[in-house]
C-alpha positions as CSV (number, residue, x, y, z in Angstrom):
1,M,5.0,3.0,4.9
2,Y,8.4,4.2,6.1
3,L,11.3,1.6,5.9
4,L,14.0,1.0,8.3
5,D,17.6,0.8,6.9
6,D,20.2,-1.9,7.9
7,Q,20.9,0.1,11.0
8,N,17.4,0.2,12.0
9,R,16.9,4.0,11.3
10,I,13.9,5.3,9.5
11,V,14.4,6.1,5.9
12,D,12.8,9.5,5.3
13,A,10.9,8.6,2.0
14,E,7.6,7.1,1.7
15,C,6.3,4.0,-0.3
16,G,3.5,1.7,-0.2
17,L,2.3,-1.8,-1.5
18,D,-0.3,-1.9,-4.2
19,V,-1.8,-4.1,-7.1
20,F,-1.9,-2.8,-10.6
21,E,-3.6,-4.6,-13.4
22,G,-3.5,-7.6,-11.4
23,S,0.2,-7.5,-10.5
24,P,1.8,-6.6,-7.0
25,C,3.7,-3.6,-7.0
26,V,5.7,-1.1,-4.8
27,V,4.6,2.6,-5.1
28,V,7.4,4.9,-4.4
29,E,6.2,8.5,-3.7
30,S,8.0,11.6,-5.4
31,S,10.6,13.8,-3.9
32,G,11.3,17.4,-4.2
33,G,8.8,20.1,-3.7
34,A,11.0,22.4,-1.4
35,N,10.5,26.0,-1.1
36,P,13.0,27.7,1.3
37,A,11.4,31.1,0.8
38,R,8.0,29.8,2.1
39,G,9.4,27.4,4.9
40,V,8.4,24.4,2.8
41,K,10.9,21.4,3.4
42,R,11.5,18.9,0.9
43,R,9.3,15.9,0.6
44,N,10.7,12.4,0.8
45,P,14.6,13.4,1.1
46,D,15.8,10.0,1.4
47,Y,14.3,8.9,-2.1
48,N,17.7,7.3,-3.5
49,K,18.3,5.5,-0.4
50,L,14.8,4.1,-0.3
51,L,14.9,3.0,-4.0
52,S,18.3,1.2,-3.1
53,L,16.8,-0.5,-0.1
54,I,13.7,-1.6,-2.0
55,F,15.8,-3.2,-5.0
56,T,18.2,-4.8,-2.4
57,R,15.2,-6.4,-0.6
58,L,13.5,-7.5,-3.7
59,A,16.8,-9.3,-4.6
60,L,16.9,-11.0,-1.2
61,S,13.4,-12.2,-1.9
62,G,14.0,-13.4,-5.3
63,I,11.5,-11.2,-6.9
64,E,11.8,-9.7,-10.4
65,I,10.8,-6.3,-11.6
66,T,8.2,-6.8,-14.5
67,R,7.7,-3.1,-15.3
68,V,8.4,0.2,-13.9
69,I,5.6,2.9,-14.5
70,L,5.8,6.6,-14.3
71,D,2.8,7.3,-12.0
72,S,2.7,11.1,-11.4
73,N,-0.6,12.9,-11.5
74,K,0.6,14.9,-14.5
75,V,0.8,12.0,-16.8
76,S,-2.2,10.1,-15.6
77,D,-4.2,10.7,-18.8
78,I,-1.3,9.2,-21.0
79,P,-1.5,5.5,-21.9
80,I,0.1,3.0,-19.7
81,E,2.4,1.6,-22.4
82,D,3.7,5.1,-22.9
83,R,4.7,5.5,-19.3
84,V,6.7,2.4,-18.9
85,A,10.4,3.2,-18.3
86,N,12.5,2.0,-21.2
87,L,15.7,0.4,-19.4
88,D,19.1,-0.6,-20.6
89,R,17.9,-4.3,-20.4
90,P,14.9,-6.2,-20.9
91,Y,12.1,-7.0,-18.5
92,P,11.7,-8.9,-16.2
93,V,14.8,-7.7,-14.4
94,D,16.6,-10.2,-12.1
95,L,18.0,-8.0,-9.4
96,T,20.0,-11.0,-7.8
97,S,22.6,-10.5,-10.6
98,T,22.6,-6.6,-10.8
99,D,24.5,-4.1,-9.4
100,I,21.9,-2.3,-7.3
101,E,23.5,1.3,-7.3
102,D,24.2,1.2,-10.9
103,F,20.7,-0.2,-11.8
104,R,19.0,2.7,-9.5
105,K,21.0,5.4,-11.2
106,M,20.1,4.1,-14.8
107,L,16.5,3.9,-13.9
108,Q,16.5,7.5,-12.5
109,R,18.1,8.9,-15.5
110,E,15.4,7.3,-17.7
111,I,12.6,8.6,-15.3
112,A,14.1,12.1,-15.4
113,L,13.7,12.3,-19.2
114,M,10.2,10.7,-19.5
115,H,7.4,13.2,-20.6
116,R,9.7,16.2,-19.8
117,D,8.4,19.5,-21.1
118,P,10.3,20.0,-24.4
119,S,10.9,23.8,-23.5
120,A,12.6,22.8,-20.2
121,T,16.0,24.3,-19.8
122,K,17.0,22.3,-16.7
123,G,17.2,18.4,-16.1
124,G,14.3,16.5,-15.5
125,N,13.3,15.4,-12.0
126,A,14.6,11.7,-11.4
127,Q,12.6,11.4,-8.3
128,K,9.0,11.2,-9.5
129,R,6.4,9.0,-8.2
130,I,6.7,5.5,-9.8
131,R,5.1,2.1,-9.6
132,I,7.4,-0.9,-9.5
133,C,5.6,-3.9,-10.8
134,L,6.6,-7.3,-9.4
135,S,6.8,-11.0,-10.5
136,K,5.2,-12.0,-7.1
137,P,4.2,-10.4,-4.0
138,I,6.5,-8.9,-1.4
139,S,5.0,-8.6,2.1
140,A,5.4,-5.5,4.1
141,D,7.5,-7.2,6.7
142,Q,10.1,-8.4,3.8
143,L,10.3,-4.7,2.9
144,L,10.3,-3.0,6.3
145,T,13.4,-4.3,7.6
146,Q,16.7,-6.1,6.8
147,S,15.7,-9.4,8.5
148,G,12.3,-9.5,6.8
149,S,10.9,-11.0,9.9
150,A,7.3,-10.3,11.1
151,V,6.9,-6.6,12.6
152,S,4.2,-6.2,15.2
153,P,1.9,-3.0,14.5
154,D,3.1,-1.2,17.4
155,K,6.7,-1.5,16.2
156,I,6.0,-0.2,12.8
157,P,7.8,3.2,12.4
158,A,5.7,6.2,13.2
159,H,6.9,8.8,10.9
160,A,4.5,11.3,9.7
161,P,6.1,14.3,8.1
162,G,4.0,16.9,6.4
163,I,0.8,16.3,8.4
164,N,-0.7,18.3,11.2
165,E,-1.1,17.5,14.9
166,T,-4.8,16.5,14.4
167,E,-3.9,14.1,11.5
168,K,-1.1,12.6,13.7
169,E,-3.5,11.9,16.5
170,Y,-5.9,10.4,14.0
171,L,-3.0,8.1,12.7
172,S,-2.2,7.0,16.3
173,T,-5.9,6.1,17.2
174,A,-6.6,4.8,13.7
175,R,-3.8,2.2,13.9
176,V,-5.9,0.3,16.6
177,G,-9.2,1.1,15.1
178,Q,-10.1,3.8,17.6
179,G,-10.8,7.5,17.8
180,Q,-12.0,9.4,14.7
181,F,-11.4,6.5,12.4
182,R,-13.9,4.3,14.3
183,Q,-16.4,7.1,14.7
184,E,-16.4,7.7,10.9
185,L,-17.0,3.9,10.2
186,L,-19.6,3.6,12.8
187,K,-21.5,6.7,11.0
188,A,-20.7,5.3,7.5
189,Y,-22.2,1.8,8.3
190,G,-25.0,3.0,10.6
191,G,-23.3,1.3,13.6
192,T,-24.0,-2.1,12.1
193,C,-21.9,-4.9,10.8
194,P,-22.9,-5.0,7.0
195,V,-22.2,-8.7,6.9
196,T,-24.1,-10.1,9.9
197,G,-26.4,-7.2,10.9
198,I,-24.9,-7.0,14.5
199,A,-25.3,-3.6,16.1
200,N,-23.8,-4.1,19.4
201,A,-21.0,-1.6,19.4
202,E,-18.9,-3.9,21.7
203,L,-18.9,-6.5,19.2
204,L,-17.7,-4.3,16.3
205,V,-14.3,-3.9,14.9
206,A,-13.1,-0.9,12.8
207,S,-10.7,-2.5,10.6
208,H,-8.4,-1.3,7.6
209,I,-9.2,-3.1,4.4
210,K,-5.8,-2.7,3.1
211,P,-3.4,-3.5,6.1
212,W,-1.7,-0.7,8.1
213,K,1.6,-2.1,7.2
214,A,1.3,-2.0,3.6
215,C,-0.4,1.7,3.4
216,T,1.1,5.2,3.0
217,N,-0.1,7.7,5.7
218,S,-2.6,9.1,3.4
219,E,-4.2,5.8,3.1
220,R,-4.2,5.2,6.8
221,L,-6.1,8.2,7.1
222,D,-8.7,7.4,4.5
223,P,-11.9,6.2,6.1
224,Q,-12.9,4.5,3.0
225,N,-9.8,2.2,3.6
226,G,-11.9,0.9,6.5
227,I,-14.9,-1.5,7.1
228,L,-16.8,-2.0,10.2
229,L,-17.2,-5.6,11.0
230,S,-18.3,-7.8,13.8
231,A,-15.5,-9.4,15.7
232,L,-15.5,-12.9,14.2
233,V,-16.0,-11.6,10.6
234,D,-13.2,-9.2,11.3
235,R,-11.0,-12.0,12.3
236,L,-11.9,-14.1,9.0
237,F,-11.2,-11.0,7.0
238,D,-8.0,-10.0,8.9
239,R,-6.6,-13.6,8.2
240,G,-7.6,-13.6,4.6
241,L,-10.3,-16.3,4.9
242,I,-12.9,-14.1,3.3
243,S,-12.8,-11.2,1.2
244,F,-15.4,-9.3,-0.9
245,S,-16.0,-8.7,-4.5
246,D,-16.6,-5.3,-5.9
247,D,-20.4,-5.8,-5.9
248,G,-20.2,-6.6,-2.1
249,R,-20.6,-10.5,-2.3
250,I,-18.6,-12.4,0.2
251,V,-15.7,-14.6,-1.2
252,V,-14.8,-17.5,0.9
253,S,-11.2,-18.9,0.8
254,P,-10.9,-22.6,-0.1
255,T,-8.6,-23.0,3.0
256,L,-11.7,-22.5,5.1
257,S,-13.6,-25.9,5.4
258,H,-17.3,-26.1,4.6
259,E,-18.1,-26.9,8.1
260,D,-16.3,-24.0,9.7
261,S,-17.7,-21.7,7.0
262,K,-21.1,-22.6,8.1
263,R,-20.4,-22.6,11.8
264,C,-19.1,-18.9,11.3
265,G,-22.2,-18.0,9.4
266,V,-20.5,-17.3,6.2
267,D,-23.3,-18.9,4.2
268,R,-25.9,-16.3,5.5
269,A,-23.5,-13.3,5.0
270,L,-25.4,-10.1,3.7
271,V,-24.4,-8.5,0.4
272,I,-22.5,-5.2,1.4
273,K,-22.2,-1.9,-0.3
274,L,-18.5,-0.7,-0.9
275,F,-17.7,2.9,-1.2
276,E,-15.9,3.9,-4.5
277,R,-12.5,4.2,-3.0
278,S,-13.1,1.1,-0.9
279,K,-13.2,-1.0,-4.0
280,R,-9.6,-0.2,-4.8
281,Y,-8.5,-1.2,-1.3
282,M,-10.7,-4.4,-1.6
283,E,-8.8,-5.2,-4.9
284,Y,-5.7,-5.4,-2.9
285,H,-7.1,-7.3,-0.3
286,R,-8.3,-9.9,-2.8
287,A,-5.0,-10.0,-4.7
288,I,-2.6,-10.0,-1.7
289,E,-4.3,-10.8,1.6
290,F,-6.9,-13.3,0.5
291,K,-5.9,-16.9,0.6
292,S,-7.0,-18.1,-2.7
293,T,-5.3,-21.4,-2.7
């Protein structure tokens, strides 16, 4: 996802919402990677601005930072406890009483030094991929704009640097569950809703498991972040009234009455088979989108 700054301009650095060890988090993608000789532009050039906006909007939402974890591929085999940034203050960090710019700079100095090659002669990269764990969830709308008010899907910033024209077209159609995204889900699920068995294509919806607003562009392009559902089941899923366990069993929200649950046929739901990456997206849906209380 790409945020809008306080002047409603796109911030050219990507982030996404996720869950980690049961905790909600914001994942900030790394910056750098420029190679002028090969005509390669720098990834996520507004990294610093993005971090400042995230911290400001966390403060406005009264959300504390419980951990900041280095999340780059190069350190993925290192234990989590050895990838937690050691700050100049204890966790959780209350951003409402914090100078945001001072905090950002301090954090980036720490990140730059983490797991740096001992033989390196230059300063470390302060703009690595990080995972900012939170005391409670923040919605995509709260992050996207200064106002934090609901943003309709067609108003979400369409920004896709670094991907080709084919991928851009895929993104454009996938947002509304059409095009190649829909075709791949129809193929993956045999043209049938795995919950109800309905096979009439006019009654089937190609839906994202992890909502479009919360995704990075790569997650939006991933067909395993999709599920093919009949229209009513899709509505229940989209509203967080149902979700699915990793073994494919339906989970029903206590906010859906027993009577309405039966009317919707939830008690007759089939056990579905989730693809491996789909389980990660479904974990997010259960933790953030599902109405558990």
